[in-house]
Wavefront OBJ file of the C-alpha trace (Angstrom):
o trace
v 0.000 0.000 0.000
v 1.243 3.485 -0.895
v -0.139 6.963 -0.153
v -0.593 8.576 -3.584
v -2.169 11.991 -4.199
v -3.964 11.839 -0.854
v -5.256 8.261 -1.062
v -4.094 4.858 0.133
v -3.378 2.938 -3.051
v -2.425 -0.581 -4.037
v 0.693 -0.681 -6.215
v 1.796 -2.970 -9.034
v 5.247 -2.651 -10.582
v 6.485 -4.490 -13.683
v 9.219 -3.738 -16.231
v 6.526 -2.225 -18.475
v 4.626 -0.036 -16.002
v 4.007 1.193 -12.469
v 0.314 1.175 -11.567
v -1.633 2.556 -8.605
v -5.281 1.910 -7.743
v -6.974 3.567 -4.775
v -8.343 1.386 -1.995
v -11.243 3.793 -1.628
v -13.298 3.989 -4.835
v -10.973 1.823 -6.944
v -9.636 4.592 -9.198
v -6.625 3.509 -11.290
v -3.980 6.280 -11.472
v -1.312 7.261 -11.842
v -0.061 4.639 -14.275
v 3.467 5.272 -15.521
v 4.254 3.299 -18.677
v 7.935 2.619 -19.288
v 8.228 3.025 -23.039
v 11.663 2.581 -24.640
v 13.643 5.699 -23.790
v 10.895 7.523 -21.878
v 8.126 7.247 -19.299
v 4.586 8.458 -20.006
v 1.692 8.935 -17.591
v -1.535 9.666 -19.493
v -4.156 9.356 -16.743
v -5.452 12.429 -14.937
v -5.261 13.228 -11.253
v -7.781 15.785 -10.020
v -6.193 19.221 -9.409
v -7.203 18.960 -5.746
v -6.450 16.703 -2.807
v -9.205 14.407 -1.500
v -8.944 15.933 1.995
v -9.997 19.320 0.579
v -13.533 18.058 -0.021
v -14.524 15.544 2.681
v -18.219 16.259 2.151
v -18.128 15.381 -1.542
v -18.810 11.820 -2.704
v -15.505 9.895 -2.975
v -16.073 9.800 -6.744
v -15.333 13.529 -6.835
v -12.851 13.922 -3.991
v -10.724 10.940 -5.149
v -11.267 11.567 -8.881
v -8.485 10.186 -11.092
v -7.691 7.780 -13.918
v -10.058 4.930 -14.678
v -12.757 3.275 -12.578
v -15.807 1.059 -12.945
v -19.239 2.692 -12.861
v -22.063 0.311 -11.832
v -24.636 1.646 -12.197
v -23.482 4.445 -14.458
v -24.522 8.045 -13.888
v -26.204 10.015 -11.137
v -28.957 8.725 -8.863
v -31.174 9.878 -6.034
v -30.826 6.744 -3.890
v -27.095 6.102 -4.109
v -23.700 7.595 -4.906
v -23.003 8.833 -8.459
v -21.564 6.036 -10.617
v -22.306 3.506 -7.855
v -20.429 2.005 -4.940
v -17.894 0.702 -7.451
v -16.618 4.290 -7.931
v -17.005 5.381 -4.291
v -16.719 2.572 -1.738
v -13.807 0.535 -0.393
v -12.097 -2.246 -2.368
v -10.230 -4.983 -0.491
v -7.125 -6.797 -1.691
v -7.713 -10.456 -2.596
v -4.350 -11.353 -4.105
v -1.330 -9.934 -5.861
v 1.589 -11.375 -7.799
v 4.328 -9.943 -9.985
v 1.927 -9.480 -12.937
v -1.537 -8.745 -11.517
v -3.572 -7.404 -8.650
v -7.069 -8.603 -7.684
v -9.487 -6.534 -5.603
v -13.014 -7.271 -4.387
v -16.044 -5.245 -3.398
v -19.423 -6.186 -1.968
v -21.531 -3.338 -3.316
v -24.206 -2.319 -0.822
v -26.179 -0.275 -3.349
v -26.713 -3.021 -5.963
v -25.978 -6.184 -3.972
v -23.352 -7.206 -6.521
v -20.055 -8.841 -5.695
v -17.374 -7.455 -8.010
v -13.866 -8.656 -8.640
v -11.454 -6.152 -10.174
v -8.433 -7.766 -11.864
v -5.701 -5.501 -13.233
v -3.172 -7.611 -15.127
v -0.139 -7.161 -17.344
v 1.713 -9.215 -19.951
v 5.490 -9.397 -20.470
v 6.524 -6.878 -23.106
v 3.041 -5.295 -23.355
v 2.647 -1.641 -22.358
v -0.983 -2.196 -21.445
v -3.342 -2.959 -18.576
v -5.717 -5.885 -19.032
v -8.756 -4.827 -17.001
v -11.443 -7.322 -16.003
v -14.475 -6.891 -13.758
v -16.282 -10.059 -12.710
v -19.808 -9.270 -11.585
v -21.881 -11.798 -9.664
v -24.977 -11.863 -7.418
v -26.477 -8.954 -9.385
v -30.094 -9.248 -10.517
v -31.950 -6.951 -12.904
v -31.249 -4.438 -15.652
v -28.263 -2.174 -15.026
v -26.170 0.306 -16.961
v -22.413 0.435 -16.488
v -19.172 1.703 -17.969
v -15.472 2.382 -17.731
v -14.328 5.948 -16.986
v -10.714 6.645 -18.057
v -9.803 10.332 -17.765
v -6.725 11.564 -19.632
v -4.792 14.696 -18.662
v -4.050 16.791 -21.741
v -3.820 20.080 -19.845
v -0.115 20.569 -20.627
v -0.633 20.226 -24.369
v -1.157 23.201 -26.711
v -4.717 23.829 -27.835
v -5.804 21.192 -30.352
v -2.484 19.323 -30.216
v -3.866 15.965 -29.089
v -5.675 13.940 -31.749
v -8.725 11.948 -30.660
v -10.537 9.190 -32.566
v -12.801 6.169 -32.277
v -13.607 3.180 -34.461
v -16.491 3.593 -36.950
v -19.836 4.382 -35.359
v -23.483 3.941 -36.330
v -24.907 7.057 -34.658
v -23.654 9.953 -32.586
v -25.139 12.835 -30.641
v -24.368 15.629 -28.226
v -25.970 15.155 -24.792
v -29.704 15.949 -25.190
v -30.123 18.689 -22.606
v -28.008 20.674 -20.185
v -24.885 18.667 -19.428
v -23.464 21.799 -17.790
v -26.204 23.641 -15.877
v -26.286 27.390 -16.614
v -28.340 27.906 -13.441
v -25.183 26.929 -11.543
v -22.944 29.152 -13.644
v -21.731 26.225 -15.761
v -21.018 26.448 -19.476
v -21.209 24.098 -22.446
v -20.343 24.851 -26.056
v -22.002 22.122 -28.142
v -25.575 22.216 -29.422
v -27.688 20.114 -27.071
v -29.072 16.995 -28.750
v -27.377 17.678 -32.089
v -26.651 14.526 -34.064
v -23.489 14.225 -36.138
v -21.783 11.735 -38.453
v -18.211 13.049 -38.290
v -16.188 14.019 -35.204
v -14.621 16.845 -37.205
v -18.010 18.542 -37.700
v -19.961 18.643 -34.446
v -22.585 21.442 -34.131
v -21.944 24.335 -31.754
v -24.703 26.042 -29.786
v -23.504 29.365 -31.168
v -23.725 28.128 -34.755
v -21.273 26.392 -37.034
v -19.317 23.296 -36.061
v -16.169 22.290 -34.198
v -13.574 19.534 -34.633
v -13.629 17.140 -31.652
v -10.624 15.201 -32.966
v -8.460 18.091 -31.707
v -8.122 18.698 -27.974
v -7.762 20.621 -25.653
v -10.480 22.835 -27.083
v -13.596 24.803 -26.139
v -11.965 26.438 -23.097
v -14.371 27.336 -20.312
v -16.819 24.568 -21.176
v -17.726 21.009 -20.179
v -19.487 18.932 -22.849
v -20.534 15.326 -23.471
v -21.038 13.378 -26.691
v -21.876 9.734 -27.363
v -21.004 7.462 -30.293
v -22.611 4.036 -30.894
v -19.904 1.636 -32.072
v -20.351 -0.515 -35.156
v -20.808 -4.212 -34.288
v -17.803 -6.513 -34.408
v -17.009 -8.493 -37.544
v -14.651 -11.343 -38.309
v -12.194 -8.853 -39.829
v -12.630 -6.273 -37.043
v -13.499 -8.263 -33.886
v -13.142 -5.353 -31.461
v -13.932 -1.634 -31.282
v -11.430 0.989 -30.141
v -10.746 4.518 -28.955
v -7.467 6.418 -29.188
v -5.707 9.643 -28.245
v -2.408 10.552 -29.920
v -0.461 12.710 -27.483
v 3.158 13.864 -27.366
v 4.900 11.146 -29.375
v 2.710 8.313 -28.189
v -0.807 6.943 -28.503
v -3.106 5.909 -25.662
v -5.723 3.398 -26.797
v -8.553 1.253 -25.475
v -9.957 -1.952 -26.968
v -13.425 -3.323 -26.185
v -16.087 -5.767 -27.283
v -18.940 -3.583 -28.600
v -21.430 -6.234 -27.495
v -20.401 -5.475 -23.895
v -19.843 -1.731 -24.338
v -22.075 -0.505 -27.187
v -21.186 3.187 -26.839
v -18.269 5.544 -26.266
v -18.690 8.811 -24.365
v -16.355 11.783 -24.684
v -16.413 13.960 -21.570
v -14.671 17.160 -22.653
v -13.881 18.807 -19.324
v -12.167 22.133 -19.897
v -13.098 24.472 -17.089
v -16.859 24.716 -17.559
v -17.803 24.044 -13.922
v -17.179 26.820 -11.357
v -18.615 25.042 -8.306
v -16.795 22.787 -5.825
v -14.726 20.742 -6.229
v -14.103 21.910 -9.797
v -13.699 25.645 -9.143
v -13.015 26.154 -12.848
v -9.665 24.340 -12.603
v -10.542 20.938 -14.095
v -9.135 21.847 -17.504
v -7.749 19.916 -20.446
v -9.188 16.652 -19.156
v -10.786 14.151 -21.502
v -12.910 11.210 -20.448
v -13.017 8.441 -23.060
v -15.615 6.168 -21.502
v -16.835 2.819 -22.826
v -20.406 2.292 -21.666
v -23.668 0.437 -21.845
v -25.836 3.385 -20.856
v -27.969 6.216 -22.208
v -25.425 9.021 -22.151
v -24.566 9.740 -18.475
v -28.153 9.312 -17.346
v -28.659 7.165 -14.284
v -29.938 3.628 -14.208
v -33.635 4.564 -14.009
v -33.514 6.701 -17.155
v -31.301 4.199 -18.965
v -33.866 1.475 -18.210
v -36.630 3.582 -19.748
v -34.661 4.699 -22.799
v -35.334 2.978 -26.118
v -33.046 4.702 -28.646
v -32.467 1.604 -30.762
v -29.271 0.419 -29.069
v -28.673 -1.289 -25.693
v -28.626 1.074 -22.715
v -28.738 -1.582 -19.966
v -27.813 -5.243 -19.560
v -29.847 -7.938 -17.844
v -27.931 -9.585 -15.007
v -28.919 -12.813 -13.252
v -28.002 -13.429 -9.628
v -26.755 -16.961 -10.342
v -24.488 -15.920 -13.234
v -21.099 -14.195 -13.354
v -20.562 -11.590 -16.066
v -17.019 -10.702 -17.111
v -16.487 -7.210 -18.540
v -13.068 -6.746 -20.128
v -11.136 -3.911 -21.745
v -7.500 -3.283 -22.627
v -5.941 0.152 -22.124
v -2.401 0.734 -23.309
v 0.154 3.012 -24.926
v 2.687 2.847 -27.739
v 5.296 5.211 -29.177
v 4.425 6.785 -32.541
v 6.397 8.948 -35.007
v 6.030 12.722 -34.637
v 4.100 12.966 -37.919
v 1.828 10.006 -37.139
v -1.347 12.103 -36.903
v -4.690 10.871 -35.642
v -5.184 7.108 -35.318
v -7.496 6.007 -38.129
v -7.539 2.259 -37.501
v -6.551 -0.377 -34.963
v -6.802 -3.882 -36.364
v -5.679 -7.356 -35.308
v -2.455 -8.811 -36.693
v -2.395 -12.482 -35.858
v -3.391 -13.594 -32.381
v -1.201 -11.409 -30.182
v -0.585 -8.077 -31.867
v -2.403 -5.121 -33.367
v -1.538 -2.608 -36.066
v -2.282 1.059 -35.358
v -2.388 3.261 -38.451
v -2.132 7.047 -38.401
v -3.687 9.474 -40.848
v -0.178 9.978 -42.276
v -0.327 6.370 -43.466
v 2.390 5.300 -41.056
v 1.710 2.117 -39.111
v 3.049 0.590 -35.919
v 2.591 -3.042 -34.871
v 2.658 -3.764 -31.128
v 2.123 -6.866 -28.981
v -1.414 -6.906 -27.557
v -3.555 -9.897 -26.633
v -6.656 -8.418 -28.265
v -8.708 -11.610 -27.885
v -8.799 -10.835 -24.152
v -11.743 -8.450 -24.701
v -13.779 -11.118 -26.482
l 1 2 3 4 5 6 7 8 9 10 11 12 13 14 15 16 17 18 19 20 21 22 23 24 25 26 27 28 29 30 31 32 33 34 35 36 37 38 39 40 41 42 43 44 45 46 47 48 49 50 51 52 53 54 55 56 57 58 59 60 61 62 63 64 65 66 67 68 69 70 71 72 73 74 75 76 77 78 79 80 81 82 83 84 85 86 87 88 89 90 91 92 93 94 95 96 97 98 99 100 101 102 103 104 105 106 107 108 109 110 111 112 113 114 115 116 117 118 119 120 121 122 123 124 125 126 127 128 129 130 131 132 133 134 135 136 137 138 139 140 141 142 143 144 145 146 147 148 149 150 151 152 153 154 155 156 157 158 159 160 161 162 163 164 165 166 167 168 169 170 171 172 173 174 175 176 177 178 179 180 181 182 183 184 185 186 187 188 189 190 191 192 193 194 195 196 197 198 199 200 201 202 203 204 205 206 207 208 209 210 211 212 213 214 215 216 217 218 219 220 221 222 223 224 225 226 227 228 229 230 231 232 233 234 235 236 237 238 239 240 241 242 243 244 245 246 247 248 249 250 251 252 253 254 255 256 257 258 259 260 261 262 263 264 265 266 267 268 269 270 271 272 273 274 275 276 277 278 279 280 281 282 283 284 285 286 287 288 289 290 291 292 293 294 295 296 297 298 299 300 301 302 303 304 305 306 307 308 309 310 311 312 313 314 315 316 317 318 319 320 321 322 323 324 325 326 327 328 329 330 331 332 333 334 335 336 337 338 339 340 341 342 343 344 345 346 347 348 349 350 351 352 353 354 355 356 357 358 359 360 361 362
């Protein structure tokens, strides 16, 4: 156990990475990846210490990196994003390559195992959540937050695999009654991330970030189903000489949310200082709406999953990094190459092939 950014955290160290996950709330960060010749640490830490806001839900006081949300979104009868993002996780086991945590969630009744694992030579975290003793229809999602605040405006390049449908959050994601600001046109549908409607008219390019200073916005993309040639869906952010990426099974996580958090919230704990952060969240949910609204929604794609108390559901994603050439540009495809590697192609046409056990997500 280590004390990291104000929280007791479990620690895993391998030749490829150093990983921390908080005991309270189960937030994974920082993660320092040891790429050849340099270290990179893409995950965000909140620009405040947890002790500054003891009255806030742990989700907000601890806020960092990636965590499981079950159920996803806000609720009246429980903490936002569920006990999984707020309550204590206990250590079950640890070895030189993995760490296993467990939580008995009091809000849903679920028993959840969190396994964070690595592979020799892979600059990636293999993330699995095993959910048992849960009954009913629930929404859920991952919640990785990247810190791009040190990058020049528009310097990071953001992309996702092909999608069937996309929309800005249909309503006030940032509440003007609380002095909050959003830039995108509420409920506007779009087919291209480079042309997303603005509330003030015209469009903006969401593949370039940081952007839209002084605003917090949310968009959702519904991933195309898997095929034999493309058995997984993906998200990516090309940063300073490297790419962060996530792989998923779109049957488990039908949608991707972009939370563009760039100073649009003046109230505590944000105080206008949560800037240049980007959530790239893989979800089965209706936007960030809570479980009740996600159960009622019928937009033509899954917004909840039916769980049975006598079954265990395994939800798996891979999050990793790889070095890219300076002129690589935005990632335009991530595809399997054999059984244990993927090829990531940039808009420049340049391609890198890296070891990744992509079948893990299937």
